[in-house]
Backbone atoms as SQL, in Angstrom:
CREATE TABLE atoms (id INTEGER PRIMARY KEY, chain TEXT, resi INTEGER, resn TEXT, atom TEXT, x REAL, y REAL, z REAL);
INSERT INTO atoms VALUES
  (1, 'A', 1, 'MET', 'N', -10.279, -13.846, -9.802),
  (2, 'A', 1, 'MET', 'CA', -9.918, -12.818, -10.188),
  (3, 'A', 1, 'MET', 'C', -10.997, -12.020, -10.362),
  (4, 'A', 2, 'GLY', 'N', -11.626, -10.830, -9.867),
  (5, 'A', 2, 'GLY', 'CA', -12.431, -10.414, -10.062),
  (6, 'A', 2, 'GLY', 'C', -13.504, -10.630, -9.979),
  (7, 'A', 3, 'SER', 'N', -13.746, -11.521, -8.358),
  (8, 'A', 3, 'SER', 'CA', -14.642, -11.352, -8.452),
  (9, 'A', 3, 'SER', 'C', -14.687, -10.971, -7.223),
  (10, 'A', 4, 'PRO', 'N', -16.090, -10.462, -6.051),
  (11, 'A', 4, 'PRO', 'CA', -16.847, -8.957, -4.859),
  (12, 'A', 4, 'PRO', 'C', -15.337, -9.978, -4.269),
  (13, 'A', 5, 'LEU', 'N', -16.067, -11.450, -3.674),
  (14, 'A', 5, 'LEU', 'CA', -15.035, -10.376, -1.936),
  (15, 'A', 5, 'LEU', 'C', -13.812, -10.793, -3.175),
  (16, 'A', 6, 'TRP', 'N', -12.490, -10.897, -4.265),
  (17, 'A', 6, 'TRP', 'CA', -11.033, -10.608, -4.423),
  (18, 'A', 6, 'TRP', 'C', -11.948, -8.825, -4.506),
  (19, 'A', 7, 'TRP', 'N', -12.429, -8.026, -4.832),
  (20, 'A', 7, 'TRP', 'CA', -12.907, -6.969, -4.854),
  (21, 'A', 7, 'TRP', 'C', -12.578, -6.416, -2.892),
  (22, 'A', 8, 'LEU', 'N', -12.831, -6.578, -2.379),
  (23, 'A', 8, 'LEU', 'CA', -13.202, -7.043, -1.049),
  (24, 'A', 8, 'LEU', 'C', -11.236, -6.820, -0.210),
  (25, 'A', 9, 'LYS', 'N', -10.902, -7.951, -0.814),
  (26, 'A', 9, 'LYS', 'CA', -9.229, -8.316, -0.186),
  (27, 'A', 9, 'LYS', 'C', -9.342, -7.137, -1.130),
  (28, 'A', 10, 'MET', 'N', -8.682, -6.812, -2.498),
  (29, 'A', 10, 'MET', 'CA', -7.864, -5.053, -2.688),
  (30, 'A', 10, 'MET', 'C', -8.369, -4.798, -1.948),
  (31, 'A', 11, 'ALA', 'N', -9.686, -4.013, -1.669),
  (32, 'A', 11, 'ALA', 'CA', -9.867, -2.700, -0.397),
  (33, 'A', 11, 'ALA', 'C', -9.554, -2.735, 0.574),
  (34, 'A', 12, 'ALA', 'N', -9.462, -3.907, 1.485),
  (35, 'A', 12, 'ALA', 'CA', -8.991, -4.635, 2.684),
  (36, 'A', 12, 'ALA', 'C', -6.663, -4.061, 2.864),
  (37, 'A', 13, 'VAL', 'N', -6.643, -4.429, 1.925),
  (38, 'A', 13, 'VAL', 'CA', -5.321, -3.700, 1.670),
  (39, 'A', 13, 'VAL', 'C', -5.032, -3.319, 1.387),
  (40, 'A', 14, 'GLY', 'N', -5.678, -2.092, 0.780),
  (41, 'A', 14, 'GLY', 'CA', -4.913, -1.079, 0.013),
  (42, 'A', 14, 'GLY', 'C', -6.076, 0.024, 1.357),
  (43, 'A', 15, 'ALA', 'N', -6.788, -0.249, 1.818),
  (44, 'A', 15, 'ALA', 'CA', -7.683, 0.257, 3.510),
  (45, 'A', 15, 'ALA', 'C', -6.415, 0.649, 4.596),
  (46, 'A', 16, 'LEU', 'N', -5.937, -0.218, 4.104),
  (47, 'A', 16, 'LEU', 'CA', -5.018, -0.846, 6.379),
  (48, 'A', 16, 'LEU', 'C', -3.266, -0.328, 5.813),
  (49, 'A', 17, 'SER', 'N', -3.028, -0.554, 4.494),
  (50, 'A', 17, 'SER', 'CA', -1.710, 0.150, 4.537),
  (51, 'A', 17, 'SER', 'C', -2.675, 1.709, 4.162),
  (52, 'A', 18, 'LEU', 'N', -3.109, 2.587, 3.490),
  (53, 'A', 18, 'LEU', 'CA', -3.290, 3.450, 4.143),
  (54, 'A', 18, 'LEU', 'C', -3.161, 4.113, 5.152),
  (55, 'A', 19, 'TYR', 'N', -4.036, 3.193, 5.720),
  (56, 'A', 19, 'TYR', 'CA', -3.729, 2.869, 7.838),
  (57, 'A', 19, 'TYR', 'C', -2.393, 3.196, 8.325),
  (58, 'A', 20, 'PHE', 'N', -1.736, 2.292, 7.887),
  (59, 'A', 20, 'PHE', 'CA', 0.260, 2.148, 8.104),
  (60, 'A', 20, 'PHE', 'C', 1.022, 3.402, 7.755),
  (61, 'A', 21, 'LEU', 'N', 0.023, 3.660, 6.811),
  (62, 'A', 21, 'LEU', 'CA', 1.160, 4.828, 6.014),
  (63, 'A', 21, 'LEU', 'C', 0.769, 5.528, 6.496),
  (64, 'A', 22, 'PHE', 'N', -0.047, 6.262, 6.887),
  (65, 'A', 22, 'PHE', 'CA', -0.149, 7.211, 8.332),
  (66, 'A', 22, 'PHE', 'C', 0.311, 7.756, 8.871),
  (67, 'A', 23, 'LEU', 'N', 0.272, 6.023, 10.264),
  (68, 'A', 23, 'LEU', 'CA', 0.603, 5.873, 11.339),
  (69, 'A', 23, 'LEU', 'C', 2.184, 5.752, 10.873),
  (70, 'A', 24, 'GLY', 'N', 3.108, 5.333, 10.260),
  (71, 'A', 24, 'GLY', 'CA', 4.584, 5.634, 9.784),
  (72, 'A', 24, 'GLY', 'C', 4.803, 7.121, 9.737),
  (73, 'A', 25, 'ILE', 'N', 4.173, 7.684, 9.479),
  (74, 'A', 25, 'ILE', 'CA', 4.667, 9.183, 9.409),
  (75, 'A', 25, 'ILE', 'C', 4.372, 10.199, 10.035),
  (76, 'A', 26, 'ASN', 'N', 3.674, 9.375, 11.251),
  (77, 'A', 26, 'ASN', 'CA', 3.019, 10.252, 12.049),
  (78, 'A', 26, 'ASN', 'C', 4.350, 10.209, 12.486),
  (79, 'A', 27, 'GLN', 'N', 4.847, 9.242, 13.044),
  (80, 'A', 27, 'GLN', 'CA', 5.585, 8.076, 13.818),
  (81, 'A', 27, 'GLN', 'C', 7.250, 8.660, 13.179),
  (82, 'A', 28, 'LEU', 'N', 7.570, 9.328, 11.916),
  (83, 'A', 28, 'LEU', 'CA', 8.390, 10.037, 11.349),
  (84, 'A', 28, 'LEU', 'C', 8.235, 11.196, 12.019),
  (85, 'A', 29, 'LEU', 'N', 7.356, 11.463, 11.695),
  (86, 'A', 29, 'LEU', 'CA', 7.175, 13.527, 12.297),
  (87, 'A', 29, 'LEU', 'C', 7.439, 13.444, 13.579),
  (88, 'A', 30, 'ALA', 'N', 7.006, 11.997, 14.592),
  (89, 'A', 30, 'ALA', 'CA', 7.311, 12.388, 15.827),
  (90, 'A', 30, 'ALA', 'C', 8.699, 12.300, 15.956),
  (91, 'A', 31, 'ALA', 'N', 9.608, 11.183, 15.496),
  (92, 'A', 31, 'ALA', 'CA', 11.135, 11.124, 15.836),
  (93, 'A', 31, 'ALA', 'C', 11.666, 12.275, 16.265),
  (94, 'A', 32, 'TYR', 'N', 11.046, 13.537, 15.035),
  (95, 'A', 32, 'TYR', 'CA', 12.222, 14.567, 15.193),
  (96, 'A', 32, 'TYR', 'C', 12.174, 15.169, 16.605),
  (97, 'A', 33, 'ALA', 'N', 10.925, 14.851, 17.424),
  (98, 'A', 33, 'ALA', 'CA', 10.865, 16.024, 18.808),
  (99, 'A', 33, 'ALA', 'C', 11.419, 15.237, 20.303),
  (100, 'A', 34, 'LEU', 'N', 12.696, 13.804, 19.946),
  (101, 'A', 34, 'LEU', 'CA', 12.978, 13.074, 20.136),
  (102, 'A', 34, 'LEU', 'C', 14.878, 13.893, 20.324),
  (103, 'A', 35, 'ASN', 'N', 14.934, 13.784, 21.886),
  (104, 'A', 35, 'ASN', 'CA', 15.886, 14.000, 21.692),
  (105, 'A', 35, 'ASN', 'C', 17.179, 13.908, 22.617),
  (106, 'A', 36, 'HIS', 'N', 17.412, 12.488, 22.506),
  (107, 'A', 36, 'HIS', 'CA', 18.288, 11.266, 21.923),
  (108, 'A', 36, 'HIS', 'C', 18.216, 10.725, 20.774),
  (109, 'A', 37, 'PRO', 'N', 20.082, 10.683, 20.689),
  (110, 'A', 37, 'PRO', 'CA', 20.051, 9.853, 19.666),
  (111, 'A', 37, 'PRO', 'C', 20.282, 8.772, 18.845),
  (112, 'A', 38, 'GLN', 'N', 19.746, 7.904, 19.943),
  (113, 'A', 38, 'GLN', 'CA', 19.603, 6.284, 19.742),
  (114, 'A', 38, 'GLN', 'C', 17.859, 5.705, 19.113),
  (115, 'A', 39, 'LEU', 'N', 17.544, 7.267, 19.876),
  (116, 'A', 39, 'LEU', 'CA', 15.968, 6.984, 20.039),
  (117, 'A', 39, 'LEU', 'C', 15.816, 7.730, 18.667),
  (118, 'A', 40, 'PHE', 'N', 15.988, 8.196, 18.807),
  (119, 'A', 40, 'PHE', 'CA', 16.187, 8.907, 17.147),
  (120, 'A', 40, 'PHE', 'C', 15.769, 7.912, 16.036),
  (121, 'A', 41, 'LEU', 'N', 17.306, 7.995, 15.891),
  (122, 'A', 41, 'LEU', 'CA', 17.315, 6.653, 15.284),
  (123, 'A', 41, 'LEU', 'C', 16.222, 5.515, 14.947),
  (124, 'A', 42, 'LEU', 'N', 16.307, 5.269, 16.045),
  (125, 'A', 42, 'LEU', 'CA', 15.295, 2.888, 15.612),
  (126, 'A', 42, 'LEU', 'C', 14.117, 4.132, 15.138),
  (127, 'A', 43, 'HIS', 'N', 13.715, 4.940, 15.833),
  (128, 'A', 43, 'HIS', 'CA', 11.586, 5.596, 15.091),
  (129, 'A', 43, 'HIS', 'C', 12.111, 5.961, 13.812),
  (130, 'A', 44, 'PHE', 'N', 12.979, 6.362, 13.272),
  (131, 'A', 44, 'PHE', 'CA', 13.238, 6.883, 11.784),
  (132, 'A', 44, 'PHE', 'C', 13.902, 6.013, 11.005),
  (133, 'A', 45, 'PHE', 'N', 14.634, 5.286, 11.706),
  (134, 'A', 45, 'PHE', 'CA', 14.412, 3.982, 10.745),
  (135, 'A', 45, 'PHE', 'C', 13.458, 2.771, 10.255),
  (136, 'A', 46, 'SER', 'N', 13.335, 2.652, 11.721),
  (137, 'A', 46, 'SER', 'CA', 11.500, 2.064, 12.227),
  (138, 'A', 46, 'SER', 'C', 9.926, 2.816, 10.977),
  (139, 'A', 47, 'SER', 'N', 9.908, 3.488, 11.385),
  (140, 'A', 47, 'SER', 'CA', 8.819, 4.297, 10.744),
  (141, 'A', 47, 'SER', 'C', 9.290, 4.213, 9.844),
  (142, 'A', 48, 'SER', 'N', 10.444, 4.597, 8.599),
  (143, 'A', 48, 'SER', 'CA', 10.207, 4.501, 7.079),
  (144, 'A', 48, 'SER', 'C', 10.635, 3.090, 6.463),
  (145, 'A', 49, 'PHE', 'N', 11.066, 2.420, 7.128),
  (146, 'A', 49, 'PHE', 'CA', 10.077, 0.503, 6.643),
  (147, 'A', 49, 'PHE', 'C', 8.764, 0.843, 6.963),
  (148, 'A', 50, 'VAL', 'N', 8.576, 0.943, 8.194),
  (149, 'A', 50, 'VAL', 'CA', 6.353, 1.076, 7.885),
  (150, 'A', 50, 'VAL', 'C', 5.704, 1.414, 6.703),
  (151, 'A', 51, 'ILE', 'N', 6.671, 3.151, 6.116),
  (152, 'A', 51, 'ILE', 'CA', 5.744, 2.966, 5.060),
  (153, 'A', 51, 'ILE', 'C', 6.735, 2.927, 3.466),
  (154, 'A', 52, 'LEU', 'N', 7.865, 2.232, 3.775),
  (155, 'A', 52, 'LEU', 'CA', 8.559, 1.405, 2.784),
  (156, 'A', 52, 'LEU', 'C', 6.769, 0.087, 2.289),
  (157, 'A', 53, 'ILE', 'N', 7.034, -0.880, 3.523),
  (158, 'A', 53, 'ILE', 'CA', 6.019, -1.518, 3.496),
  (159, 'A', 53, 'ILE', 'C', 4.370, -0.519, 3.368),
  (160, 'A', 54, 'SER', 'N', 3.802, -0.054, 2.885),
  (161, 'A', 54, 'SER', 'CA', 3.191, 0.003, 3.388),
  (162, 'A', 54, 'SER', 'C', 2.628, 0.845, 1.819),
  (163, 'A', 55, 'LEU', 'N', 3.478, 1.670, 1.058),
  (164, 'A', 55, 'LEU', 'CA', 3.326, 2.125, -0.338),
  (165, 'A', 55, 'LEU', 'C', 3.454, 0.219, -0.948),
  (166, 'A', 56, 'VAL', 'N', 4.650, -0.608, -0.265),
  (167, 'A', 56, 'VAL', 'CA', 4.235, -1.121, -1.041),
  (168, 'A', 56, 'VAL', 'C', 2.496, -2.213, -1.290),
  (169, 'A', 57, 'GLY', 'N', 2.165, -1.656, -0.377),
  (170, 'A', 57, 'GLY', 'CA', 0.770, -2.581, -0.191),
  (171, 'A', 57, 'GLY', 'C', -0.779, -1.346, -0.354),
  (172, 'A', 58, 'ILE', 'N', 0.018, -0.857, -0.893),
  (173, 'A', 58, 'ILE', 'CA', -1.377, 0.476, -1.693),
  (174, 'A', 58, 'ILE', 'C', -0.605, 0.017, -2.660),
  (175, 'A', 59, 'ALA', 'N', 0.795, 0.425, -3.348),
  (176, 'A', 59, 'ALA', 'CA', 0.383, 0.001, -4.807),
  (177, 'A', 59, 'ALA', 'C', 0.317, -1.870, -5.562),
  (178, 'A', 60, 'CYS', 'N', 0.088, -2.572, -4.926),
  (179, 'A', 60, 'CYS', 'CA', -0.237, -4.257, -5.069),
  (180, 'A', 60, 'CYS', 'C', -0.788, -4.202, -5.565),
  (181, 'A', 61, 'PRO', 'N', -2.431, -3.766, -4.973),
  (182, 'A', 61, 'PRO', 'CA', -2.944, -3.526, -5.623),
  (183, 'A', 61, 'PRO', 'C', -3.846, -2.984, -6.432),
  (184, 'A', 62, 'ILE', 'N', -2.984, -1.706, -6.347),
  (185, 'A', 62, 'ILE', 'CA', -3.218, -0.792, -7.668),
  (186, 'A', 62, 'ILE', 'C', -2.497, -2.234, -8.795),
  (187, 'A', 63, 'PHE', 'N', -1.055, -2.411, -8.548),
  (188, 'A', 63, 'PHE', 'CA', -1.594, -3.048, -9.978),
  (189, 'A', 63, 'PHE', 'C', -1.816, -4.473, -10.428),
  (190, 'A', 64, 'GLN', 'N', -2.610, -4.487, -9.171),
  (191, 'A', 64, 'GLN', 'CA', -3.250, -6.817, -10.053),
  (192, 'A', 64, 'GLN', 'C', -4.825, -5.274, -10.419),
  (193, 'A', 65, 'ILE', 'N', -5.184, -4.673, -9.844),
  (194, 'A', 65, 'ILE', 'CA', -6.754, -4.785, -10.628),
  (195, 'A', 65, 'ILE', 'C', -6.013, -3.851, -12.242),
  (196, 'A', 66, 'LEU', 'N', -5.504, -2.972, -12.142),
  (197, 'A', 66, 'LEU', 'CA', -4.059, -2.400, -13.688),
  (198, 'A', 66, 'LEU', 'C', -4.391, -3.674, -14.699),
  (199, 'A', 67, 'ALA', 'N', -4.217, -4.718, -13.831),
  (200, 'A', 67, 'ALA', 'CA', -3.730, -5.782, -15.135),
  (201, 'A', 67, 'ALA', 'C', -5.677, -6.594, -15.388),
  (202, 'A', 68, 'LEU', 'N', -6.182, -7.085, -13.596),
  (203, 'A', 68, 'LEU', 'CA', -7.304, -7.154, -14.244),
  (204, 'A', 68, 'LEU', 'C', -8.312, -6.661, -15.917),
  (205, 'A', 69, 'LEU', 'N', -8.149, -4.563, -15.747),
  (206, 'A', 69, 'LEU', 'CA', -8.067, -3.917, -16.331),
  (207, 'A', 69, 'LEU', 'C', -8.392, -5.087, -17.947),
  (208, 'A', 70, 'LYS', 'N', -6.942, -4.977, -18.042),
  (209, 'A', 70, 'LYS', 'CA', -6.996, -5.053, -18.940),
  (210, 'A', 70, 'LYS', 'C', -6.282, -6.476, -20.077),
  (211, 'A', 71, 'ALA', 'N', -6.122, -7.793, -19.026),
  (212, 'A', 71, 'ALA', 'CA', -7.639, -8.855, -19.218),
  (213, 'A', 71, 'ALA', 'C', -8.408, -8.609, -19.627),
  (214, 'A', 72, 'ARG', 'N', -9.207, -8.435, -18.906),
  (215, 'A', 72, 'ARG', 'CA', -10.935, -7.556, -19.575),
  (216, 'A', 72, 'ARG', 'C', -11.096, -6.893, -20.419),
  (217, 'A', 73, 'ARG', 'N', -10.177, -6.024, -21.153),
  (218, 'A', 73, 'ARG', 'CA', -10.024, -5.172, -21.799),
  (219, 'A', 73, 'ARG', 'C', -9.839, -5.842, -23.585),
  (220, 'A', 74, 'ALA', 'N', -8.261, -7.254, -23.092),
  (221, 'A', 74, 'ALA', 'CA', -8.113, -7.719, -23.794),
  (222, 'A', 74, 'ALA', 'C', -8.541, -8.957, -24.367),
  (223, 'A', 75, 'GLU', 'N', -9.700, -9.370, -23.509),
  (224, 'A', 75, 'GLU', 'CA', -10.584, -10.296, -23.583),
  (225, 'A', 75, 'GLU', 'C', -11.693, -9.578, -24.365),
  (226, 'A', 76, 'ALA', 'N', -12.392, -8.375, -24.261),
  (227, 'A', 76, 'ALA', 'CA', -13.035, -7.657, -24.880),
  (228, 'A', 76, 'ALA', 'C', -13.324, -7.793, -27.181),
  (229, 'A', 77, 'ALA', 'N', -11.954, -7.647, -26.453),
  (230, 'A', 77, 'ALA', 'CA', -11.025, -7.116, -27.999),
  (231, 'A', 77, 'ALA', 'C', -10.986, -8.444, -28.868),
  (232, 'A', 78, 'GLY', 'N', -11.627, -9.672, -27.647),
  (233, 'A', 78, 'GLY', 'CA', -10.454, -10.722, -28.508),
  (234, 'A', 78, 'GLY', 'C', -11.842, -11.034, -29.154),
  (235, 'A', 79, 'LYS', 'N', -13.365, -10.770, -28.944),
  (236, 'A', 79, 'LYS', 'CA', -14.319, -11.641, -28.536),
  (237, 'A', 79, 'LYS', 'C', -14.814, -11.089, -30.636),
  (238, 'A', 80, 'GLN', 'N', -14.789, -9.740, -29.979),
  (239, 'A', 80, 'GLN', 'CA', -15.190, -9.250, -30.477),
  (240, 'A', 80, 'GLN', 'C', -14.127, -8.924, -32.870),
  (241, 'A', 81, 'SER', 'N', -12.663, -9.651, -32.409),
  (242, 'A', 81, 'SER', 'CA', -12.337, -9.784, -34.213),
  (243, 'A', 81, 'SER', 'C', -13.365, -11.408, -33.936);
């Protein structure tokens, strides 16, 4: 944890999640232009699912990075004592 490869992985997960978040939002907005109610429901729920998964993909690296920074801060405080 904290190696350059780990940081690259976190950045890649975050970037892909942002891409799919914008894709899901675009699909959600496009769903409102549909006239057929069944197609609307299909697009609405699928885009909501894509948005949900993307938000989890954004939150996961954030929490892992915060945990790494907290562990490093605790380690640095332990060395000073």
